[in-house]
C-alpha positions as CSV (number, residue, x, y, z in Angstrom):
1,X,95.1,137.8,84.0
2,X,96.2,135.6,81.1
3,X,99.2,136.3,79.0
4,X,99.0,135.3,75.3
5,X,102.3,133.9,74.2
6,X,101.6,133.0,70.5
7,X,99.0,133.3,67.7
8,X,97.6,129.9,68.6
9,X,96.6,131.0,72.1
10,X,95.1,134.2,70.6
11,X,93.0,132.1,68.2
12,X,91.8,129.9,71.0
13,X,90.6,133.0,73.0
14,X,88.7,134.6,70.2
15,X,86.8,131.4,69.5
16,X,85.1,131.7,72.8
17,X,81.7,133.3,73.4
18,X,83.0,136.3,75.5
19,X,84.3,139.6,74.2
20,X,88.1,140.0,74.5
21,X,90.3,142.9,75.5
22,X,94.0,142.6,74.5
23,X,96.5,144.8,76.2
24,X,99.7,145.1,74.2
25,X,102.6,146.1,76.4
26,X,106.4,145.9,77.1
27,X,108.3,145.5,80.3
28,X,110.3,148.7,79.6
29,X,107.3,150.9,78.9
30,X,106.4,153.2,81.8
31,X,102.8,153.9,80.8
32,X,102.3,150.2,80.2
33,X,103.5,149.4,83.8
34,X,101.1,152.1,85.1
35,X,98.2,150.6,83.2
36,X,98.9,147.0,84.1
37,X,97.4,147.0,87.6
38,X,94.3,148.7,86.3
39,X,93.8,146.1,83.5
40,X,94.5,143.3,86.0
41,X,91.9,144.7,88.4
42,X,89.3,144.9,85.5
43,X,90.2,141.3,84.4
44,X,89.3,140.1,87.9
45,X,86.2,142.2,88.1
46,X,84.9,141.1,84.6
47,X,86.2,137.5,84.5
48,X,82.7,136.1,84.2
49,X,81.7,138.1,81.1
50,X,85.0,139.2,79.4
51,X,88.4,137.8,78.5
52,X,91.2,140.2,79.3
53,X,94.7,139.2,78.3
54,X,98.0,140.9,77.9
55,X,100.5,140.5,75.0
56,X,104.2,141.4,75.4
57,X,105.2,143.0,72.1
58,X,108.9,142.0,72.6
59,X,108.0,138.3,73.1
60,X,105.2,138.2,70.6
61,X,106.1,140.4,67.6
62,X,104.0,138.2,65.3
63,X,100.8,139.1,67.1
64,X,101.8,142.8,67.4
65,X,102.4,142.8,63.7
66,X,99.0,141.2,63.0
67,X,97.4,144.1,65.0
68,X,99.7,146.7,63.4
69,X,100.7,147.9,66.9
70,X,102.8,151.1,66.5
71,X,102.7,152.5,70.0
72,X,102.1,151.0,73.4
73,X,100.1,150.5,75.5
74,X,97.6,149.5,72.8
75,X,94.2,148.1,73.8
76,X,92.0,146.2,71.4
77,X,88.4,145.3,72.0
78,X,87.3,142.2,70.1
79,X,83.8,140.9,69.7
80,X,82.9,137.8,67.6
81,X,86.5,137.6,66.4
82,X,86.5,141.1,65.0
83,X,88.3,144.2,66.4
84,X,85.6,146.7,67.3
85,X,87.7,149.4,68.9
86,X,91.3,150.1,69.8
87,X,92.8,152.7,72.1
88,X,96.4,153.8,72.5
89,X,98.1,155.2,75.6
90,X,97.3,155.3,79.3
91,X,93.6,155.1,80.2
92,X,91.7,155.5,83.4
93,X,90.0,152.6,85.1
94,X,86.6,154.3,84.6
95,X,87.1,154.8,80.9
96,X,88.1,151.2,80.3
97,X,85.3,149.9,82.6
98,X,82.8,151.8,80.5
99,X,84.0,150.3,77.2
100,X,84.1,146.8,78.7
101,X,80.5,147.2,79.9
102,X,79.5,148.4,76.5
103,X,80.8,145.2,74.8
104,X,79.7,142.8,77.5
105,X,76.2,144.2,77.1
106,X,76.3,143.8,73.4
107,X,77.5,140.2,73.7
108,X,74.7,139.2,76.1
109,X,71.9,140.5,73.9
């Protein structure tokens, strides 16, 4: 799974033709560490139709500020450069998989 380290990398990713899921996290955040293997598994499962990337809020405060991240984990679903949905807190794999499927279906039609 890719880690976005700056605004430029973020801008490159959203220019692509795939929907994007950004996972804002921190190393010290327990729920974030619980969510990380789930997000990594989904990134591998959906690599052909979705870009899933993580953003460390401590190392990339500029991007966290741009998305107004107030609590973590924070997940943002982006389609055509626009945030379509965001979710805060720990999520199940099934719940995230359903949302990923929803946006990958929209993108291919």
